[in-house]
C-alpha positions in Angstrom: 17.9 23.5 -15.9 14.5 24.2 -17.6 13.1 21.8 -20.1 12.3 23.3 -23.5 8.7 22.6 -24.6 8.6 21.3 -28.1 7.2 23.7 -30.7 3.8 22.8 -32.1 4.1 20.5 -35.1 0.7 19.8 -36.4 1.0 18.9 -40.1 -1.2 20.9 -42.4 -0.6 18.7 -45.4 -1.2 15.2 -44.1 0.8 12.8 -42.1 4.6 12.7 -41.8 6.1 10.7 -44.6 9.5 9.1 -45.4 11.3 7.8 -48.5 12.4 4.4 -49.5 15.8 4.9 -48.0 14.2 5.2 -44.6 12.3 1.9 -45.1 15.4 0.1 -46.5 17.7 1.4 -43.7 15.3 0.4 -41.0 14.7 -3.1 -42.3 18.4 -3.7 -42.9 19.1 -2.8 -39.3 16.2 -5.0 -38.1 17.6 -8.1 -39.9 20.9 -7.5 -38.2 19.7 -7.0 -34.6 16.3 -8.6 -34.4 15.8 -10.7 -31.3 15.2 -14.4 -31.9 11.7 -14.4 -30.4 9.9 -17.8 -30.6 6.9 -16.4 -32.5 9.2 -15.0 -35.2 10.3 -18.6 -36.3 7.5 -18.8 -38.9 4.7 -16.8 -40.5 2.1 -19.1 -39.0 -0.9 -16.8 -38.4 -1.9 -18.8 -35.3 1.4 -18.3 -33.6 1.5 -14.7 -34.6 -2.1 -14.2 -33.3 -1.4 -15.9 -29.9 1.8 -13.9 -29.4 0.2 -10.5 -30.2 -2.6 -11.1 -27.8 -0.2 -12.1 -25.1 2.0 -9.1 -25.8 -0.9 -6.6 -25.2 0.1 -4.7 -22.0 2.7 -7.4 -21.1 6.5 -7.3 -21.5 8.3 -9.5 -24.0 10.4 -11.3 -21.4 7.3 -12.2 -19.4 5.4 -13.5 -22.5 8.1 -15.9 -23.8 7.7 -18.8 -21.3 3.9 -18.4 -21.4 3.9 -18.5 -25.2 6.0 -21.6 -25.3 3.9 -23.5 -22.7 0.7 -22.3 -24.4 1.8 -23.6 -27.8 2.9 -26.9 -26.2 -0.5 -27.4 -24.7 -2.5 -26.0 -27.8 -0.1 -26.5 -30.8 -2.8 -25.7 -33.3 -5.8 -23.5 -33.6 -8.0 -26.7 -33.6 -6.5 -27.7 -30.3 -7.3 -24.4 -28.8 -10.9 -24.4 -30.1 -11.5 -27.9 -28.7 -10.1 -27.2 -25.2 -12.3 -26.4 -22.2 -12.2 -22.8 -21.1 -11.0 -23.7 -17.7 -7.9 -25.3 -19.2 -7.2 -22.3 -21.4 -7.5 -20.0 -18.3 -5.2 -22.3 -16.4 -2.5 -22.0 -19.1 -3.0 -18.2 -19.1 -2.7 -17.9 -15.4 -0.2 -15.2 -14.3 -0.4 -13.2 -17.5 -3.3 -11.2 -16.3 -6.0 -9.4 -18.3 -7.9 -12.7 -18.6 -10.4 -11.3 -21.0 -7.7 -11.7 -23.6 -7.7 -15.4 -23.1 -11.4 -15.8 -23.2 -11.7 -13.7 -26.4 -8.8 -15.8 -27.9 -10.7 -19.0 -27.1 -14.0 -17.8 -28.4 -12.4 -16.6 -31.6 -10.7 -19.9 -32.1 -14.1 -21.7 -31.8 -15.6 -19.3 -34.4 -12.7 -19.9 -36.8 -12.9 -23.7 -36.4 -16.7 -23.6 -37.0 -17.1 -21.0 -39.7 -13.7 -20.8 -41.5 -12.7 -24.5 -41.5 -10.0 -23.8 -39.0 -8.1 -21.4 -41.2 -7.4 -17.8 -40.1 -9.4 -15.4 -42.3 -7.3 -13.2 -44.6 -9.9 -10.6 -45.1 -9.8 -7.6 -42.7 -13.5 -7.4 -42.4 -13.9 -11.0 -41.3 -10.9 -10.9 -39.0 -12.1 -7.7 -37.3 -15.4 -9.3 -36.4 -13.7 -11.9 -34.2 -13.6 -11.4 -30.4 -10.5 -9.6 -29.2 -9.3 -8.5 -32.6 -8.7 -4.8 -32.5 -7.0 -2.5 -34.9 -3.4 -3.3 -33.8 -3.9 -7.1 -33.7 -5.6 -7.0 -37.1 -2.7 -5.1 -38.6 -0.1 -7.4 -37.0 -1.7 -10.6 -38.3 -2.4 -9.4 -41.8 1.0 -7.8 -42.3 3.2 -10.5 -40.6 1.4 -13.6 -41.7 0.1 -12.5 -45.1 2.2 -9.4 -46.0 -0.9 -7.3 -46.5 -0.4 -3.5 -46.3 -1.8 -2.8 -42.9 0.0 -0.8 -40.1 0.5 -2.2 -36.6 1.0 0.5 -34.1 1.8 -0.6 -30.5 3.3 1.7 -27.8 6.8 1.3 -29.2 5.9 2.2 -32.7 3.8 5.1 -31.6 6.8 6.5 -29.6 9.0 6.2 -32.7 6.5 7.9 -35.0 5.9 10.7 -32.5 9.6 11.4 -32.3 10.3 11.1 -36.0 7.7 13.8 -36.7 8.1 15.7 -33.4 4.4 15.3 -32.8 3.5 17.3 -29.7 -0.1 16.3 -29.0 -0.8 14.1 -26.0 -1.1 10.4 -26.5 -4.6 8.9 -26.0 -6.5 11.8 -27.7 -8.6 11.0 -30.8 -6.5 13.5 -32.8 -3.2 11.7 -32.0 -4.7 8.2 -32.6 -6.0 9.3 -36.0 -2.6 10.9 -36.8 -0.7 7.8 -35.7 -2.8 5.5 -37.8 -2.6 7.7 -40.9 1.2 8.2 -40.4 1.9 4.5 -39.8 0.0 3.7 -43.0 1.8 6.4 -45.0 5.3 5.1 -44.1 4.6 1.5 -45.0 6.6 0.0 -47.9 4.9 -1.7 -50.8 6.3 -5.1 -49.8 7.8 -6.7 -46.7 5.2 -4.9 -44.6 5.3 -7.4 -41.7 9.0 -7.0 -41.4 8.8 -3.2 -41.5 6.1 -3.1 -38.8 8.2 -5.4 -36.6 11.3 -3.2 -37.3 9.5 -0.1 -36.2 8.4 -1.8 -33.0 11.9 -3.3 -32.4 13.4 0.2 -32.8 11.2 1.5 -30.1 12.0 -1.4 -27.8 15.7 -1.5 -28.2 16.8 2.0 -29.1 14.0 4.6 -29.1 13.2 3.9 -25.5 10.8 5.9 -23.3 13.7 7.2 -21.2 17.2 7.8 -22.3 16.8 7.0 -26.0 20.0 5.9 -27.6 19.9 8.3 -30.5 23.5 7.8 -31.4 22.8 4.1 -32.2 19.6 4.9 -34.1 19.8 3.8 -37.8 17.2 6.4 -38.9 18.4 9.3 -36.8 18.9 11.6 -39.7 15.1 11.4 -40.4 14.2 12.2 -36.8 12.9 15.8 -36.3 12.8 15.4 -32.5 16.5 14.4 -32.4 17.4 17.3 -34.7 15.7 19.7 -32.3 17.0 18.0 -29.1 13.5 17.3 -27.7 13.4 13.5 -28.0 13.2 13.0 -24.3 10.1 15.2 -24.1 8.2 13.2 -26.6 5.7 11.7 -26.8 3.6 13.8 -24.5 1.6 11.5 -22.2 -2.0 12.2 -21.2 -2.4 13.2 -17.5 -2.6 10.0 -15.4 -5.2 9.5 -12.7 -3.9 9.2 -9.2 -3.8 5.6 -7.9 -6.6 4.5 -5.6 -6.0 2.2 -2.6 -8.7 -0.4 -1.7 -8.4 -2.6 1.5 -10.0 -6.0 1.2 -11.0 -8.7 3.6 -10.3 -12.3 2.5 -11.1 -15.6 4.2 -10.0 -19.2 3.8 -13.0 -21.2 5.1 -12.3 -24.9 5.9 -14.7 -27.7 6.4 -13.9 -31.4 6.6 -10.4 -31.1 5.3 -11.5 -29.0 2.3 -11.3 -25.3 1.5 -14.0 -23.1 0.0 -13.4 -21.7 -3.4 -15.8 -19.5 -5.4 -15.9 -18.9 -9.1 -16.5 -15.4 -10.7 -19.4 -15.0 -13.1 -18.5 -15.2 -16.8 -19.5 -11.5 -17.3 -17.6 -10.2 -14.3 -15.6 -7.0 -15.0 -12.4 -8.6 -13.4 -11.2 -12.2 -13.1 -14.3 -13.6 -14.9 -14.6 -17.4 -14.7 -11.6 -17.7 -12.4 -11.6 -19.4 -8.9 -10.7 -17.5 -5.8 -11.0 -17.4 -2.0 -14.0 -15.2 -0.9 -13.0 -11.6 -0.4 -14.6 -8.2 -0.6 -13.7 -4.5 0.2 -13.8 -3.3 3.8 -16.6 -0.8 4.3 -15.9 2.5 6.1 -15.2 2.1 9.8 -15.4 -1.7 9.5 -12.7 -3.9 11.2 -11.4 -7.1 9.7 -13.2 -9.6 11.9 -16.6 -7.8 11.3 -15.9 -7.7 7.5 -15.1 -11.4 7.3 -18.2 -12.4 9.3 -20.3 -10.1 7.1 -18.8 -11.6 3.9 -19.4 -15.2 5.1 -22.9 -14.6 6.4 -24.3 -12.2 3.7 -22.6 -13.4 0.6 -22.2 -17.1 1.4 -24.8 -18.0 4.0 -22.3 -19.5 6.4 -21.7 -19.0 10.1 -18.0 -19.2 10.8 -15.5 -19.4 13.6 -12.5 -17.1 12.9 -9.0 -18.4 13.2 -5.5 -17.0 12.6 -4.6 -14.0 10.6 -2.4 -15.2 7.8 -1.0 -12.1 6.2 -1.5 -9.3 3.6 -1.3 -9.7 -0.2 -0.6 -6.4 -2.0 -1.3 -6.2 -5.8 -2.4 -3.7 -8.4 -5.0 -3.6 -11.2 -4.7 -0.6 -13.5 -4.7 2.4 -11.2 -6.1 0.5 -8.2 -3.8 -0.7 -5.4 -5.3 -3.5 -3.3 -4.3 -4.7 0.2 -5.9 -8.1 0.8 -5.9 -9.1 4.5 -6.4 -12.8 4.8 -7.7 -14.8 7.7 -8.6 -18.4 8.2 -12.0 -19.6 9.5 -13.9 -22.8 10.2 -17.5 -23.4 9.0 -19.8 -23.9 11.9 -23.2 -24.1 10.2 -25.3 -22.7 7.4 -26.3 -23.7 3.9 -24.0 -22.4 1.2 -25.5 -19.8 -1.1 -24.0 -17.4 -3.6 -24.8 -13.8 -4.2 -21.9 -12.6 -6.3 -20.4 -15.7 -7.7 -21.4 -18.3 -10.3 -20.2 -21.4 -8.5 -18.6 -22.7 -5.3 -16.8 -25.9 -4.3 -15.2 -27.4 -1.3 -11.7 -28.3 -2.6 -8.9 -30.4 -1.3 -5.7 -28.4 -0.9 -3.8 -30.6 -3.4 -6.5 -29.8 -6.1 -5.8 -26.1 -6.0 -3.0 -26.3 -8.6 -5.4 -27.6 -11.2 -7.8 -24.7 -11.0 -7.4 -21.4 -12.9 -6.8 -18.6 -10.4 -5.7 -15.0 -10.7 -2.1 -14.3 -9.5 -3.0 -12.6 -6.2 -5.1 -15.6 -5.3 -2.3 -18.0 -6.2 -0.2 -16.0 -3.7 -2.8 -16.6 -1.1 -2.3 -20.3 -1.8 1.4 -19.9 -1.2 0.7 -18.0 2.0 -1.5 -20.9 3.0 1.5 -23.3 2.3 3.8 -21.2 4.4 1.3 -21.4 7.4 -0.4 -24.7 6.9 -4.0 -25.0 8.2 -4.7 -27.6 10.9 -7.8 -29.0 9.2 -10.1 -30.9 11.5 -12.7 -33.3 10.3 
């Protein structure tokens, strides 16, 4: 059965618009079905800010326990601003995209120093803070202060594209401009934060990416895609790049009952300021023992004796698929030096839990626990 391609629907007279009945119907539905998420318990801008940063590229079910622990550790903006970065990263561990945590921490310090610890209510001031993009700006201003700013996440974008039967690919500048203009045009005069949340909730619970439940949709009569039967074809996604596989060599080096950990530089593109076991990609035609010796000698200045093969850790980052092959080794001689890292330390195994590490490296720790090292003094 062939799929019908949606007819072009490029508005010539501005963004798609709706009436007050649409706004009222959507908000009434939202009040009835809204999920009791922990960040919805108040209009505290700090709680809203933390939740929105965590929710970027992360599912709600994953965020809830992290949000609750984070707020227990840093209950106020002042607490977050005063905390050491390592503790902030430790509390963030497992959520990924650690740049979000570092930006959140830097912004909290700025707010504490320049705004007396109060979240700015002016869009210009808020937009200058690290990590505050267009969506986060709109979410904070609308939900905490009821200012008339749209907040378009992936769920809201999908709803808007289907409502208007918008047939241009996501990710293009034309679609992004249209989405922002349309989201602003449909906003009510009051209750903006509730409306923005309702639009996102509709996309999450009903107007799903696959198999949208149109018969349950409270605003179905306004939806052009449903009227034309093309809702499953929209929105049109930009062509995705093929995943790329990278094989890595990783090594757990032991010396005097301690394990070597290295810390990424603060400006690293990935896992900045996090601790890890040394690892690097295998070069062409390079076997694992050769790669590990090369890593230890060239990057760390150490001569090692290889031990057991411990296993393979598979993980993904954006479109890259990694296979980390982990071996153990013992330091024989050499003076530790660093080429690609900011810091190194010989760490007792029972201290590993207190250091911020990316999730794949935490899995290496668990692999280590499953096959305990026979450390020799």
